[in-house]
C-alpha positions in Angstrom: -9.9 17.4 -16.6 -9.6 21.0 -15.1 -6.3 21.9 -13.6 -6.6 24.7 -11.0 -3.7 26.7 -9.6 -5.0 28.2 -6.4 -3.1 31.2 -4.9 -3.8 34.0 -2.5 -3.5 36.8 -5.0 -3.6 35.9 -8.7 -2.4 39.3 -9.8 1.0 38.5 -8.0 1.3 35.1 -9.7 4.0 35.4 -12.4 3.2 32.3 -14.5 1.0 32.3 -17.6 0.5 28.6 -18.2 -1.8 27.4 -21.1 -4.6 25.2 -20.0 -4.4 26.0 -16.3 -6.8 28.3 -14.5 -5.3 30.5 -11.8 -7.9 31.0 -9.0 -7.9 33.1 -5.9 -8.1 31.0 -2.8 -11.1 32.9 -1.5 -13.0 32.3 -4.8 -12.1 28.6 -4.7 -13.5 28.3 -1.2 -16.7 30.3 -1.8 -17.7 30.3 -5.4 -20.4 27.5 -6.0 -19.0 26.7 -9.5 -15.8 25.2 -7.9 -17.9 23.2 -5.4 -19.8 21.7 -8.3 -16.8 21.1 -10.5 -16.0 17.4 -10.9 -12.7 15.7 -11.9 -10.5 18.7 -11.2 -6.9 18.7 -10.0 -5.9 21.4 -7.5 -2.4 22.7 -7.1 -2.5 24.6 -3.8 0.2 27.3 -3.9 -1.1 29.5 -1.1 1.5 31.3 1.1 0.9 29.1 4.1 -0.9 25.9 5.1 -1.1 26.7 8.8 -3.9 24.9 10.5 -7.3 26.6 9.7 -5.6 29.1 7.4 -6.9 29.8 3.9 -4.3 27.5 2.4 -5.2 24.7 4.8 -8.9 25.0 3.8 -8.1 24.9 0.1 -6.6 21.4 0.5 -9.2 20.3 3.0 -12.2 21.3 0.8 -10.5 20.1 -2.4 -10.3 16.7 -0.7 -14.0 16.8 0.2 -14.8 17.8 -3.4 -12.8 14.9 -4.9 -10.3 17.4 -6.5 -7.1 15.6 -5.4 -5.1 18.5 -4.1 -1.4 19.0 -4.1 -0.3 19.1 -1.3 -2.9 16.9 0.4 -4.2 17.5 3.9 -2.1 14.5 5.1 1.0 16.0 3.5 0.3 19.3 5.2 0.1 17.5 8.5 3.1 15.2 7.8 5.5 18.1 7.2 4.7 19.4 10.7 5.1 16.0 12.4 8.6 15.4 13.9 8.1 11.6 14.0 7.2 11.4 10.3 10.1 13.7 9.4 12.4 11.4 11.3 11.0 8.3 9.6 11.6 10.0 6.2 15.2 10.8 7.3 15.8 7.2 8.2 14.4 5.9 4.9 16.6 8.3 2.9 19.6 8.0 5.1 22.1 6.7 2.5 21.0 9.2 -0.1 21.3 12.1 2.5 24.8 11.1 3.6 26.0 10.7 0.0 24.4 14.0 -1.1 25.7 16.1 1.8 29.1 14.5 2.6 31.0 17.4 1.0 29.4 20.0 3.3 31.6 21.0 6.3 29.1 23.1 8.3 26.7 21.6 10.9 23.6 22.8 9.2 22.3 22.9 5.6 19.1 24.2 4.0 17.9 22.8 0.7 15.3 24.6 -1.4 13.0 22.3 -3.2 11.0 23.6 -6.2 8.7 21.1 -7.8 11.1 18.3 -6.8 14.3 20.1 -8.1 17.0 22.3 -6.8 19.0 25.0 -8.6 22.2 22.9 -8.0 21.9 19.8 -10.0 24.0 17.8 -7.5 21.0 18.0 -5.1 18.3 17.0 -7.7 18.1 13.4 -6.6 17.7 14.2 -2.9 15.2 17.0 -3.7 13.3 14.6 -5.9 13.0 11.9 -3.3 11.9 14.3 -0.6 9.3 15.7 -3.0 8.0 12.2 -3.7 7.5 11.6 0.0 6.1 15.1 0.7 4.4 16.4 -2.4 4.5 20.1 -1.7 5.4 22.4 -4.6 7.6 24.9 -2.8 9.4 24.0 0.4 12.7 24.1 2.3 14.4 21.1 4.0 16.6 21.7 7.0 19.4 19.3 7.7 21.7 19.1 10.8 24.9 17.1 11.3 26.1 15.3 14.4 29.1 13.1 15.0 27.0 10.2 16.1 24.3 10.2 13.3 25.8 12.1 10.5 23.3 14.2 8.5 19.7 14.1 9.5 16.6 15.7 8.0 15.4 18.0 10.9 12.4 19.8 9.4 10.5 20.8 6.3 8.8 24.1 5.8 6.5 25.4 3.1 7.6 28.6 1.4 5.8 31.3 -0.6 6.8 32.7 -3.9 8.0 35.9 -2.0 10.6 33.8 -0.2 12.2 32.6 -3.5 15.4 34.5 -4.2 15.0 36.7 -7.3 17.9 35.0 -9.0 15.9 31.7 -8.7 12.8 33.1 -10.4 13.6 32.1 -14.0 14.5 28.6 -12.8 11.3 28.2 -10.8 9.1 29.6 -13.6 10.7 27.1 -16.0 10.2 24.2 -13.5 6.6 25.2 -12.8 5.8 25.5 -16.5 7.4 22.2 -17.3 5.7 20.5 -14.3 2.2 21.6 -15.3 2.9 20.8 -19.0 4.2 17.3 -18.2 1.3 16.8 -15.8 -1.3 17.7 -18.4 0.6 15.6 -21.1 0.7 12.7 -18.7 -3.0 12.8 -18.2 -4.2 13.8 -21.7 -4.9 10.3 -23.0 -6.8 9.4 -19.9 -8.8 12.6 -19.4 -12.0 10.8 -20.3 -11.3 8.0 -17.8 -13.8 8.0 -15.0 -11.4 7.0 -12.2 -7.6 6.6 -11.7 -6.3 3.5 -9.8 -2.8 3.2 -8.4 -1.4 -0.3 -8.3 1.4 -0.6 -5.8 3.9 -3.3 -6.9 7.6 -4.0 -6.5 10.0 -4.9 -9.3 12.5 -6.4 -6.8 10.2 -8.7 -4.8 11.1 -12.4 -5.3 7.6 -13.7 -4.8 5.1 -11.0 -5.6 1.4 -11.6 -5.4 1.0 -10.8 -9.1 3.4 -11.4 -12.0 4.0 -8.9 -14.8 1.4 -10.5 -17.1 -1.2 -10.3 -14.4 -0.5 -6.7 -13.7 -0.9 -5.8 -17.3 -4.2 -7.7 -17.4 -5.5 -5.7 -14.4 -4.5 -2.5 -16.3 -6.3 -3.7 -19.4 -9.4 -4.7 -17.5 -9.5 -1.2 -15.9 -9.4 0.4 -19.3 -12.3 -1.7 -20.5 -14.3 -0.2 -17.6 -13.3 3.4 -18.5 -10.8 3.6 -15.7 -7.0 4.2 -15.8 -4.8 1.9 -13.7 -1.1 2.9 -13.3 1.8 1.0 -11.7 3.5 2.7 -8.8 6.4 1.7 -6.6 7.5 2.5 -3.1 9.2 5.8 -4.0 6.0 7.1 -5.6 4.4 7.5 -2.2 3.9 11.3 -2.6 1.8 11.0 -5.7 -0.8 8.7 -4.1 -3.4 11.4 -3.3 -3.7 12.1 -7.1 -5.6 8.8 -7.5 -9.0 7.6 -6.6 -8.2 4.1 -5.5 -5.2 2.0 -4.4 -4.8 -1.7 -5.3 -1.8 -3.3 -3.4 0.0 -5.9 -5.4 3.1 -6.2 -3.2 3.3 -8.5 -0.2 1.9 -6.6 2.8 3.3 -6.3 6.4 2.2 -4.1 9.3 5.7 -2.7 9.9 6.2 -1.9 6.3 5.6 0.7 3.6 2.7 -1.2 2.2 0.8 -0.6 5.4 1.7 3.1 5.4 0.4 3.3 1.8 -2.9 1.6 2.8 -3.3 3.9 5.8 -2.7 7.0 3.8 -5.1 6.0 1.0 -7.8 5.2 3.6 -7.2 8.5 5.3 -7.6 10.3 1.9 -11.0 8.7 1.4 -9.8 6.4 -1.4 -11.1 2.9 -2.2 -8.4 0.6 -0.9 -7.6 -3.0 -1.4 -5.9 -4.2 0.9 -7.4 -1.9 3.5 -5.4 -1.3 6.7 -7.8 -3.2 8.9 -7.4 -6.3 6.8 -3.6 -6.0 6.8 -3.5 -5.8 10.6 -6.0 -8.7 11.1 -4.5 -11.0 8.5 -1.0 -10.1 9.5 -1.1 -11.6 13.0 -1.8 -15.4 13.3 -2.4 -15.1 17.1 -5.3 -12.7 16.3 -6.6 -15.0 13.6 -6.5 -18.0 15.9 -8.5 -16.4 18.6 -11.0 -14.9 16.1 -11.6 -18.1 14.2 -11.9 -20.2 17.4 -14.2 -17.7 19.0 -16.6 -17.9 16.0 -16.3 -21.7 15.9 -14.6 -21.9 12.5 -12.6 -25.2 12.6 -8.8 -24.8 12.8 -6.1 -27.4 13.6 -5.4 -27.9 17.3 -3.5 -24.8 18.3 -1.6 -23.5 21.3 -0.6 -19.8 21.8 2.9 -20.3 23.2 4.8 -18.0 25.6 7.8 -18.5 27.8 5.7 -19.9 30.6 3.9 -22.7 28.7 6.5 -24.1 26.4 6.3 -27.5 28.1 2.6 -27.7 27.2 3.3 -28.0 23.5 4.0 -31.7 23.3 1.2 -32.9 25.7 -1.4 -30.6 24.0 -0.3 -30.6 20.3 2.0 -33.6 19.9 4.9 -34.2 17.5 5.6 -33.4 14.8 4.0 -30.0 15.1 4.0 -26.7 13.2 5.5 -23.5 14.7 4.5 -20.1 13.3 5.6 -16.6 13.7 2.7 -14.3 14.5 3.3 -12.4 11.3 4.0 -15.4 9.0 2.3 -15.6 5.7 2.0 -18.4 3.1 5.1 -20.6 3.6 7.3 -17.9 5.2 7.9 -17.9 8.9 6.4 -21.4 9.3 8.5 -24.3 10.6 8.0 -28.0 11.4 9.5 -29.4 14.6 9.9 -33.2 14.2 11.3 -34.0 17.7 11.7 -32.5 21.1 15.2 -31.1 20.6 14.3 -29.2 17.4 11.0 -28.0 19.0 12.8 -26.4 21.9 15.5 -24.9 19.7 13.0 -23.3 17.3 10.6 -22.1 20.1 13.5 -20.4 21.9 14.5 -18.7 18.7 11.0 -17.5 17.9 10.3 -16.3 21.4 13.4 -14.1 21.2 11.7 -12.2 18.4 8.1 -12.2 19.7 6.4 -12.6 23.1 3.9 -15.0 21.5 4.2 -17.7 18.8 1.8 -20.5 17.6 2.2 -24.2 17.9 -0.2 -26.1 15.7 -0.9 -29.8 15.0 0.6 -31.1 11.8 -2.0 -32.2 9.3 -0.2 -33.9 6.3 -2.2 -33.5 3.1 -1.1 -33.8 -0.6 -2.4 -30.2 -1.2 -3.9 -27.1 0.4 -7.1 -25.5 -0.9 -6.9 -21.8 -1.6 -10.2 -19.9 -2.1 -9.8 -16.4 -3.4 -12.6 -14.2 -2.0 -13.4 -10.6 -3.1 -16.2 -8.5 -1.8 -17.7 -11.5 0.1 -17.9 -13.7 -3.0 -15.6 -16.6 -4.2 -13.5 -15.5 -7.1 -11.3 -18.6 -7.7 -10.5 -22.0 -6.1 -7.1 -23.6 -6.4 -5.3 -26.7 -5.1 -1.7 -25.9 -4.2 0.2 -29.2 -4.1 3.1 -29.7 -1.8 6.6 -29.3 -3.3 8.2 -32.6 -4.1 9.6 -34.4 -1.0 8.4 -31.5 1.2 5.6 -30.7 3.6 4.9 -27.2 2.2 3.9 -25.9 -1.2 7.3 -24.2 -1.5 10.8 -25.6 -0.8 14.1 -23.7 -0.9 17.1 -25.9 -1.7 20.6 -25.5 -0.4 21.6 -23.0 -3.0 18.6 -20.8 -2.4 16.6 -21.9 -5.4 12.8 -22.2 -4.8 10.8 -25.2 -5.9 7.0 -25.3 -6.0 4.3 -27.9 -6.2 1.8 -27.9 -9.1 -1.3 -25.8 -9.0 -4.8 -26.9 -10.1 -7.6 -24.3 -10.6 -11.2 -25.3 -10.5 -14.5 -23.6 -11.3 -16.0 -22.5 -8.0 -19.1 -24.6 -8.7 -16.9 -27.8 -8.9 -15.0 -27.2 -5.7 -16.2 -29.0 -2.5 -19.1 -27.0 -1.1 -17.8 -27.3 2.5 -14.4 -25.9 1.5 -16.0 -22.8 -0.2 -18.6 -22.2 2.5 -15.9 -22.5 5.3 -13.7 -20.1 3.5 -16.5 -17.6 3.1 -17.3 -17.8 6.9 -13.6 -17.2 7.7 -13.2 -14.2 5.3 -16.4 -12.6 6.5 -14.9 -12.2 10.0 -12.1 -10.1 8.5 -14.0 -7.8 6.2 -15.1 -7.4 2.6 -11.7 -7.0 1.0 -9.6 -9.4 -1.1 -8.6 -12.5 0.8 -7.0 -15.9 0.1 -8.3 -18.5 2.6 -6.0 -21.6 3.0 -7.7 -24.8 4.0 -7.0 -28.5 4.5 -9.3 -31.5 4.3 -8.4 -34.2 6.8 -10.7 -37.1 7.1 -14.2 -35.6 6.6 -13.3 -32.3 8.2 -12.3 -29.0 6.7 -9.8 -26.8 8.6 -9.0 -23.2 8.0 -5.2 -22.8 8.1 -5.1 -19.1 7.7 -6.7 -16.1 6.0 -4.4 -14.0 3.9 -4.9 -10.5 2.7 -3.1 -9.7 -0.6 -3.7 -13.1 -2.2 -1.9 -14.4 -5.2 -3.3 -13.6 -8.7 -0.7 -14.8 -11.2 -1.4 -15.1 -14.9 -1.3 -18.8 -15.8 -2.4 -20.0 -12.4 -5.3 -18.5 -10.5 -6.8 -17.2 -13.8 -6.9 -20.6 -15.6 -10.7 -20.9 -15.3 -12.0 -17.3 -15.6 -9.0 -16.1 -17.7 -9.4 -12.3 -18.4 -12.8 -12.3 -16.7 -11.0 -12.7 -13.3 -9.2 -9.3 -13.8 -12.5 -7.7 -15.0 -14.3 -8.9 -11.9 -11.7 -7.4 -9.6 -11.8 -4.0 -11.4 -15.6 -4.1 -11.4 -15.4 -4.1 -7.6 -13.3 -1.0 -7.7 -15.7 0.6 -10.1 -18.8 -0.2 -7.9 -17.1 1.2 -4.8 -15.9 4.3 -6.6 -19.3 5.0 -8.0 -20.8 4.6 -4.6 -18.3 7.2 -3.2 -19.1 9.6 -6.1 -22.9 9.2 -5.5 -22.4 9.9 -1.8 -21.0 13.4 -2.5 -23.8 16.0 -2.1 -24.7 18.3 -4.9 -25.4 22.0 -4.3 
């Protein structure tokens, strides 16, 4: 893998780093050999990334060539966008307050060199800002007010000429170490065709994939000559270095998982779960209208607002199910057994959202789950209700969670109507990775919901296909990545 350091004037660049090629920005933009180069990583250290400047075009064309630039075009735009800077300030608020609490002035500027600062006490803050905005050389400006404390006000790219001479040895050491570590970290995978980022959380109580499953995804990727690497929320800034994103953390629209998906999509990466699927699956009001419009059978459902609460009992009956619009799996789903509990819960839910769902209660011993990827069924499970409960998950008085048992069937042995109905529902969302939940009541099959980011846990969903399940998922990534690569024109 070629590592290119692109600068305005190579003769003024002081670092002599083994294994890295220092390239003039104009040469990178105009020399055909860089256009044809595949699998390169570009470190854009031009003086400015101003819109339509040389530095801007280096990152823009590096993205088009599949060279994974640092900084990416999105990072260049982000550091100029006040709303995104404010969002970053909010996310890092506790760290900012703790790091700057000893400063008595009302303004402070922090120089960030490859995620570090000359004063070790600021290293953690510099590192977190660098992870969010992966720009090699920059300055962060903070302001202090009585109401809000310290806030990140702005970020600015700096050139080598703006670095104080006394900082030069420190910056040279950091740059040398950064490029050395970068190459060392990628040496074993230099022959891998593609790099896949797997977003997960080590603190999530009910993640979509357990640790064993994550390791099996990584192993499957390697069997296909790809490198899959586990990332967490704080690794956001490194996302553009990868070719694809696989989200294995529960997704929400107002959440960092959605921001990761949006950014990966904007970078032209292969993304599962894609932002469109997260939005569509993340709102049950949308799903209700979509499925009903296309005549996919769902339980009797009423979209509830403040003016039609009294219609719930006549139209749906009791007991009934109440759902938050952004509910998923067993979370945000409630059963109202009588009129009093119905009105109390509806009032509570409508205080949080203008619309909620009321749905007829269909008691069954289990729910069907059909995992669908790329328009094809991947696995079929029966999720049984937790003991003495109407859902597959029950939380007791001390907060301990109890689950019903899980059966996994070969797709060919599952009821044909269940599988075909699930495929119809998933097709309305897209061609991503979905878990369609269904119930059989009488002779009818009902779609309960379509989830993005479905469960794949070792020992459960993989009982039939075993390691082949993980291979099938990674094969979808490989096909899509190959299609993207083939679409790039050759000179």
